[in-house]
N, C-alpha and C positions, 0 to 999 in steps of 0.2 A: 760890737764884738771884735775880739782879736782875730786877725787873719794869720793863717799858718801857710808858709811857703808861697805867699803872694796871692793865694786864691781869695777871691772876693765872696763874702758870704751873700747869698741871694735868697729872697723869700718871695713866695707868691701868696696872694690873698685868696683864700678859698671861702670867703664868707658869702659869696654868691655861687649860684649853680655852675656858672661858666667862668673858671678862673682866668684872670688876665694873664697874658704872656709877659707883661712887663713887671719888674720887681716892685714889690710892696711889702713893707714889714709889718703891716697892720692887720691883725686878725679881727674877728667879730666879737671877741670879749664877752662871751656868755658866762653867766654867773651861777655859782653854787647850787646846781640842781642834782639830786641824788639819782643815780642810775642803778637798776637792779642787776646784780651780778653775783654769781656764786662760782668759785673755783675751789675744788677740793672741799666743798661743803662749808666754806667760811664765807659769811656774808661780806660783801664789798660795797663800797660806795665810790662813785667817780663823779667828777664835776666837769661838765663841758666847758670848752674854752674856745679861744680864737682858732680859726682854721687856716692859719698861714703856714704853708709848707714850702719846702725848698724847690728849686728848679728840678722838676722831675724828669730825668732823662734815663728812666729805667729801660732795660732791655726786655725783649718779648719772651714769654714763657715757651718752653719747648713744645707743649701741646695746649691748645686752647679749644675747649668744647663749648660752642655756643648754641643754646636752644632758644629759638624765638617761638614762643607759644603760639600755636596755630600755624606754624610754618614747619619746614622740614629741618632735620637735624644737620647741622654744619659742623664738620670736623676738619680743622686745618692745622697742618704742622707748620710751626713758625720757627724761625731762626733763633738762636740764643744759646747760652751756656750756663744757665743758672745752676748752682750746685744742687745735687740730689740730696733730698732729706735723708737723715740717718734714722736707724732704729725702726721699731714696729709702726711708727706713725707714717711710714712711706706708703701711702695708699696707692692702689693700682688704678688704671683707667676703668677697669671693671667695677671697682668699688665706687668710683665717682658716678658711673652709669647707673648703678643700682640706687645710689643716693638721689640722683636727678629724677629717676622714675618715681620715687616716693615723694619728692618735692612737688612734682607736677600735680599730685593728687590734692596738695594743699591750696593750689592757686585758685583764687575766686573767679577767674575768668581769663580771657585773652588779654594781650597787651603787656605781658611780662617777658623779660629777657633773662635767661639763665646762663651765666658764664662761669666756667671752671677757671678760677684764678688761684692756682695752687698756692697754699694748702687750703684755701677757702672755696666755697661756692657762693657766687654773688647773684642775687635776684633783684632786679630793678624794674620799675614801671615807667621810666622815662624811655625815650627812643633808644634803640639798640646802640647807636653810636655814642650817646651820652653815657650809657652804662659802661661801654668800653673805655670811655675816657676816665671815668672814676676808677676803674680797675687799674688802668695803666698809670695814671697820674697821682693817685692817692695810695691805693692798696698795694700795687706792685712796687711803687717807689718806696713805700715804707718797709714792706716785707723784705725786699732785697737788701736794704741798708741795715735794717735791724738784725737780719741773719748774718750779714757780713761783720757786724760790730760785736754781736753777743751770742746769737742762738743758733747752734748747729742742728738742733732737732726741731721738727715741725710739731704743731699741736697734736695732742694724743687722739683727737677725734676730728672727723670732717665737720667743720663749723660753717654755718650759713651767715652771710651778710646780707640783710634785706635793706635796700635802699629805696625809700619812698620819696617821690619827687617834691612833695610839699606837705604842709601841715594837714590839709584835708585828706590826702591820700594816706599819710602816716596814721592819723587817727582812725580813719575808716578801716584800713586794712589790719591794724592791730586788733580791732574788735572782731573783724571777720575771720582772720587767719589764726590768731592767738587767743581769741575769746577773752580779751582783757582790754581795758582802756589804758593807755600809756600814762604813767604818773610824771612824765617829763616831756616837754615839747621837742626834745633833741635826740634822744635815743636811749637805749638800754640793752643789757645782756640778759637773755633768758636762758637760765640753766636747763630748764625742762625742755625747751626747743633746741638747745645747742645753737643759739642764734644771736648775732648782734643785729639789732633793729634800729635803723637810723632815719630821721628826717634829714635827708641829705642836703636840702635847701638851707639848713643852718650852718653848713661848712664841713670840712673834713678833719678838723683838729680833734674832735671828740673820737672819731673813728680811729685815728692813729693811736690815741691813748689806749683805747679798748683792745687794739690789735696787740699791743705789748703783753697783755695779761695771759692770753692762752699760750704765747711762746714762753713766758716765764714759768708757767705751770709745767710745761713739758721739759724745760731745761734746768730749772731751779725750783722744784716743787715746794721746798721748805723756805722759800724766800719770805721774809717778814714783810708785813704790810707797809712799813715806812719806806722800804726800798722799792718794793713792787709799785707802789703808788707814786713814789718820787720819780721813778724812771718813766712811768707811764705819763705822768703829768708833765714831765720835761718836754716830751715830744708832742704835746698838745699844739704848741706853736713852734714848728721846726722848719729847718732849711737844710742846706747842703754846703759843706766846706771840704774842698779837696776830695770830693766823691763820697764823703762820710756824712751821715746824718748828725745834725746838731740841734739842740734846743735853743730857742731864742727867749728873750724876756716876754712875759705875758701878763694878763690881768691879775694874776695872783700877787704880783709884786707890790702893789700899793698897800694891800692889807698886811703884808709881812713887814713892810717898812714901818707902818703904823705901830705894829705889835713890838718891833725892836725899840722904837722910840719910847714906848710905854713900859719896856722891860717885861714883856709878857711872853717872850720866846723861851721854850724849854731848853735846858742844857741838852747837848747832843747825846750824852749818856742816857738821859731820860727818854729822849725820842727813840733812840735805837732799842732801848729796853722795853718799849711798850709792847704788850700783846697785840694781836690783830684786833681783838674786841676792843681793847682800850684805844687804839689808834682811831678806829671809826666811831666809837661811842663818845670818847672824850675830846673829839675834835673841836677846838675852840675857834675854828676858822684858820688856824695857822699850821696844823700838822701837815697837811698836803703842801702848803707853800714852803714851809721849812725844809721838808724832805726834797721838794722840787729844787729849791735853790741851793741845797747842799750838793745835789747832783749836778746842777748848773756850775757851781764852783769847781767840782772835780773835773767836769768837762773842760772848762776854760784853762785849768791847770795841766791838762793832758793826762789826767789820772783816772777818768771814769771807767774806762774799759778795763784797766789794770785792777781797779777796785772790784769791779764785778767778778773778774776771773779769780782773784784771790779770795773773795768772799765765798764763792761756790766752793773752792778748795778747802777753805778753812772752816766751813760751816759746822762741822761736827764739834770742833773745839770753841767755836765762836758763833753761836746761833744768832746773836743780835747784830753781828757785824761791827760792833763798836771797836773791838781790839784790832780788827782788820783795817778799819778806818784810821785809827792811830798809826798803824804801821805804814800804810800807803801815804799818809800825810807826813810821816816822819816826825810826829809830834806827841810828846808825853803830856804836856800842859794843854789840855783841851779847853780849859777856861780861857787861856790867852788866845788860842786858835779861834774860839767863838767870837771874841771881841774883833779879831781880824776879819772874820767872815761877816759879821754884822756890818762893819765899816765897808766892806766890799759891796754888800747888798744895798746899803744906803746910797751908794754912788751909781747904782744902775737906774735905767729909765725905761719906761714903756708908755706910749709907743716910741 
């Protein structure tokens, strides 16, 4: 990847429970598993991916409330200057206290840690320090950078993130707490429970993808599926460059390159023009990948944040984003651009 201002892109491998401190660009490359999610009543699908994230040097939240079930409540004021959320989603400490009181009723027994990692509440059955590690090095790292890059408003509801330590815990607790067996070994979003439910042993990449969606719902509720999933999947394998979150190449690349060689990739006008139902229903295995690597191209060209902001501003007159894409690229001939984009994609490599 291209460096800007001399900063070296660094990535950590989160495919194991305890991420290495040394750089590694390789994620755990999980494949095509649907995740149950509903935002605004529209069915969604997401696909877990590698969990390679950047060097996470996030700062501490102003208030962290930690509840160790079976132990006393610990409230600690921590240093930091994270921006305050805007609008009605800025929940108070009392709101979180009430939420935690209800959460404790759901727990099947001792051994869980509850941490307020605003704007989420994180529940984990690993040792407390390990849950803290996930909060700081994955959730806080991603939230701080996503908010700085795109999202001034926090999610519209207090959402839970359940982190189960392994497959056995994940499957058992899904049945006990949510009264359902998981249909993916990696994780899912439950609209009914307002919760992201994860087998954290599979890595953090899927979690970062899922974190994008409630922020998008709060900041750009009419965002079409192609960009919502393109941006989410961009950060399945992510890192940091000059203090800003960046997506890296990931497992979706090989399938997209094969489709390009077979001339099976849709024109961008067709991709942008798909309804949400069409995007998810008619996915030939390339919709996610094409959207992701269009976002990746915009990122590498220094245009992604500009595209997002202009798309939000232009949405009333350009609900698909296609005209805004042309404007940001400065291109009228999108057929010629697509050929250039395909050549760009074919030169990429993963890992």
